[in-house]
N, C-alpha and C positions, 0 to 999 in steps of 0.2 A: 711499923710495918703496915702497909696498906691492906685493906680488905679486898680479897679476890671476889669478883662478881662472876657468878656462874651463868653462862648464857645457855638457855635450853634450846633443844632442836627446833621447837615450835617457834621461838623467837628468831632463830636463824632463818627459818623458812619465811617468816613474816618480813624479816629485814630484806631478804632477797626479792620477795614479791614487791615490797615497797620500792626498792631500787629499780626493779624492772618497770614499774608503773611510772616512776619519775622520769626514767630515760625515755619511755614511750611518749610521755607527755611533752618532754622537751623536743623530741624528734618531731612530733606532730606540730608543735608550735613553730618549729623551725621550717616546716614544710607546708604549713597551712595554706599559704598562698597558692602553691603548686596544686595542692589537692582541691582547693576551692575553684581554681581556674579549670582544672580537668573536669570537675563535676559540672561546672557551668557549660563547658564545651559539649559534654554529653547531653545536657538538658536542651541546649540550643539546637543540637543536631536532631534530637527527637521532635522538638517543636517544628523545626524547619521541614522535616520529612512529612509530618502530619499535614502541615500547611500546604506543602507541595502536592501531596496526594489529593487533598481537598480541592486545590486550585485546578489540578489536572481534570478531576471529575467535573468541576464546574465548567471548564473550557470545553470538555468533551460534550457536555450537555448543550452548551451554547452552540458549538459547531453542528451538532445533530439537528438542533432546532432551525438553524439558518439553512442547513442543507435541505431539510424537508420543505421549507418554504421555496427555496430556489428550484427544486425539482418540480414543485407544483406549478411554478411559472413556466418551466420548460414544457410540461404536459399541456398547458394552456396555449402553447405556441407563442408566449411572450419572450421571444428569443433574446432580445437585447437586454431586457431586465435580468433574465436568467444568466446570460453571459457575464454581466457585470458582477452579479452576486457569486456565481460559481468561481469566477476568477479570484475574487476577494477571499473566498473560503480556502481555495487552494493555496493562496499566499499566506494566509493568517494562521493556519493550523497545520498539524501533521497527522500521520497515521491514516487510518481507513477513511476518515471524513475528508481529508485533503485529497486522497487518491480518488475517491468516488466523485468528488467535485471536479477534479481534473478530467476524468473520463467523460463526465456529462458535459463539461465545458466543450470538449471536442465534439460531442454529439450535437450540442447547440450550434456550434459553428457549421457543422455539416448541414444541419437543417436550414441554416441561413444561407447556404451555398458559399460560405467562406472556406473553400476547400483547403487552401494553403494553411490557414489558421487551424483548421481541424486536424490536418496531418501533423502539424507541429505539436499540438497538445496530445494527440494519440501517442506520438512517439515519446513525449515526456512521460506519459503514464507508463508506457512499456519499459522505459529505462529506469524509472524510479520507484515503481510500486509493484507489489505482488499480492493481488487481492483474489487470487484464484485463476485457474486456467481459462475459465469461461470468459472472464473480463479481459484477460490478456489477448486471447484469440479473437475476441470481438473487436479489440482495438486494432489488431493487425488487419482484420477484415474491413474495419472502418477506413483505414488508410487505402486499402485496395479500392473501396467504393469511391473514395475521393479521386483517386487516379483515374478510375473509369469515367467519372463525371467530367474530369478534365480532358477526356479523350486521349489519355496516355495509355493506350490499350495494352501494349506489350508489358509495360511496368505493372499495370493493374493485374494482368494475368499471372505474372510472377508473384505478386503480393498475395493474391487469392490462394495460389498454390502454397505459398509459405504458411498461410493460416492452416491449410489442410495438414501440412507436414508438422506444424507445431503441435496440433492435437487431432490426430486422425479419428479419435473416438468422440469428438465433440458433436453435439446434436446439430451444430451449424455446419458440419463438414459437407453434407450434400449441397447446401446453398453456396458454400465457397467453391466447390467443384463447378457448379453451374456458372458462378460469376467468372471463374477462370476461363471456362470454355467460351462463354459469351464474349469476353474481352479478346480472347485469341482469335475467335471467328471475326470480330470487328477489325483486328489487326491483320487478318489474312494469313495467320500462322497455322496452316493446315496440319502439319506433322504434330506439333505440340497439342493442338486441340484434340486430335484423334487419340493421342496418348492418354490425355486426361479423361477423355470420354470413356476409354477402355477401363481405366481405373474406377471411374464412377459406376459404370455398369457392373463391374466385378464386385464392388463393395456395397452398392445400394441398387441392386438390379430392378426392384419393383417401385422405386421412388419416382415421384412426379418430376423431380429434378433430372433424373436420367432420361425420361421421355422428352422433356423440354430440350435438354442438351443435345439429344440425338437429332431433333428437328433443326436445331441451330447449326449443327455440324454439317447437315445435308446441304446447307447453303454453299459451303466450300466445294462440294462435289460438282456443283453446277457452274462454278466460276472457271 
């Protein structure tokens, strides 16, 4: 008759724990490639994110440095140098640096009397960037000034008025009113000129622009 071996509760617990650990080991060994690959993907993603952020910061710094130099050329009236560099910055980068470059590229063309190119780039800026109301309304006013210089006076008057309507509280609004009235007087549009003069006097009664516009509008009274 065989001898019965009594298994204690502690041995039973140890045996279950051992079985669990062996199963866990076997499962891990069976899945180690999946786990390793998943871990590698996470590590690569983290490294790539850090690299991308550092690269973006580096590119932003590069863009800012190039933009500063290009704007210095623009201030020195080196328009062709400024145009080439600002156009390159607008093409090479994104965000505020590219938008600022495009806006000033339009300004450089305006100063060079390349009015069609200026209009094209002002419109590109308006369509693709939002760097604040002041820059947008300035771009609209820039188009108006180009049209006025091209002696397209009715179109210029409408565009100046569009700038006023876009941002009535802009510090540039009195100048845009004056530009609109000046253009409409040149076009001989008495009714619209008087309408805008009335608005200008109502909103900015003591402004120099209102006084100048009044003198301009009087030319239509004598015609």
